[in-house]
N, C-alpha and C positions, 0 to 999 in steps of 0.2 A: 569751150576749148579748155583743156586741162593746163595747169601751170607748167607741167613738164614739157608739153608740146609747144607752148608759147616760148619757153626758154630755149628750146632747140632751134628756133627760127632766127634768133638774134645772137650775135656774138657779144657776150657780156664783157664790159671793159671799164677800167677806171678812167673817169673823166678828169678828176682832179683830187689831189690830196691837199687838205686845208688845215692851217694852223692859225693860232690867234694872231691878229694884227695888233691889237692893243686891248688892254684891260679897260673896261668901261664902268663908270659908276652906275649902280643899279639901286633904286630905292628899296627893293625887297631884300637883296643879299649884301648890299654895300658895294660889291664889285662883281663883274661877270666876265667870262672869257668867251662869250657867244660870238663876238666879232671876229670871224675867221676869213682868211683869203687863201687862194691857191699858193702852194709852195712851188718854187721853180726847181726843175730838175728832180733829182732823187730825194725822197723823204725817208728818213730812217724811222722804223717802227720797232718799239720795244714793248715790254709788258704793260706799261701804262699809256700806250698809244704813240702818237707822232712826237718825235723829238722837236722841241721848239713850241709845242702847244702847251697850254696851261689848263689844268682842271682845278678851278677855284673851289668847287664844292664836290669833293670825291664821294661824299655820302649819297648825293642825289644825281650827280652828273659825271661820274668818273670812277676810278678804281679799276681793279683787274677785270671785273665782269662788264664794265662799261668803258673799256679802254678806248674804243673808237665808236663814233656815231656815223652810220652810213645812211645816205639818202639817195634816192633814184632820180635821175634827170627827168624821167617820164612824170614823176610826181611833182617835181619842180616846175615842169612845163604846165601842168594842170593848175598849180597855184599862180603861176605867172599870168595865165589867162584870167583866172578869178580876180586877181588883184590889179590887173592892168599894168604890170611892170615886169621887167626882166629880173630874174632872181638868180644871180651869178653863183657859182660854186662857193660855198661857205655861208651863204645867206641864212640857211636854216641852223647854223651853228655846227654843221656836219664836218667831220674830218675827212670823209670819203664821199665824193659825188660819183655815182656809178650809172651805167646805162646797160640795158639789155638783161637785167636780172630783176625778178619780182621780189623786192626787199620785204614788202609787207606779207607776202605769201611764203617767205622762207620759214622753215621749221626751226623751232628752238633746238639747238644742238647740231644743226646743219653746219658743215665746214666748207670754207672756200679757200682756194689758193689764188693769191693776187700776184701777178708777175710770173716770171719763169726763171729757171736756172737756180743756182746756189743761193741767191738772195731773195727768192720768192717768199712772201709772207703767207702764213696760214692763220686763218681766223675762224672763230666759232660764233654763230648767232646765239645771243643770250636772252634778249628781252626787247620789248618795244620801247620807244621813247614815250614818256608821259609828258605831254605839253604842260607848261607851267607859266606862272606870272611873268617871270623873267623873259621867256620867249614871247609872250603877248606884248610886253613893253617894247621889246626889240622890233617886233613886226610893225608897230605903229602907234604905240601908246594909246591914247584915248580914242584915236581913230579906229582902232581895232578891238573895241569892246566885244566880248563874246568869242575872241579868237581861240581860246583853249578849247571850248566846246565845239566850235566850228571845225577846227583842225582834227580833233578826235573823231567827230562824226563822219568826216570825209574818209577816214581809214587810210590816210596817206602819211603814216607816222615816221617811217624809218626805223632802224633797228640798232641796238648796241651790239658790239662785238668784243669778244675776248681774244687776245693774241695768243695763239698756240705756238707759232714759230715766228720769231723776230726776223727782220730783214729790211729790205728797201722797196719802195714803190715809186712809180712815176706815172703821170698822165699817159694814157694809151696802153697801160699794162692790161693783159687779158685777165679775166676772172673765170676760174673753173670751180664748179661745185664738185668737191671731192668725196663728200659723204653726206647722206641724208638719213636721219634716224627713223626707225619704224614708229608709227603711231604717236609722233610728237605733235603738239599744237603749233599752229603758225603764229607769227608775230601778231597778226590782226586778231586771231582767236584769243590769244592771251590778253590783249588789250581789252577786247570786248567782254571778256569774262570778269574783269576787275572793274 
């Protein structure tokens, strides 16, 4: 089944917008903003992502091209079964938990509209998440040795997004793919090429 036909069967939507709950000590970086929880109500989105969120390391996990990290509920469900625990929105350090859209099959340069009306946000898919030591420590420390390799091999990475048009989002907002570039690689293809 092609990606486009799979997308047409489900209505893509935002499950949750997530921002940092608390900065956590991390032996690798000193501090991390990976601990995220859903925002209640409307969440403002600007060029650097969600208002109220923190990008501790903009070189590797933030900045304009990595303003938002998006993760699919379908991938979270896969990992929940693998790890034997519920993985609530924000668990992957994501800003947006979505459903009904193939995040890893999205093409670099693809644009999405989240929400509707004058405050809808437009984003552009930029690159895959590269799992790191901070993420492995967050997942379970010593109990999850090999997590970075395991996460990458599964190909359920999630993607970074650039904010094209700022606005507001809330759980339940529809997501519409508004443009898809010709001959661009997918998020998974970019990850596997590097």
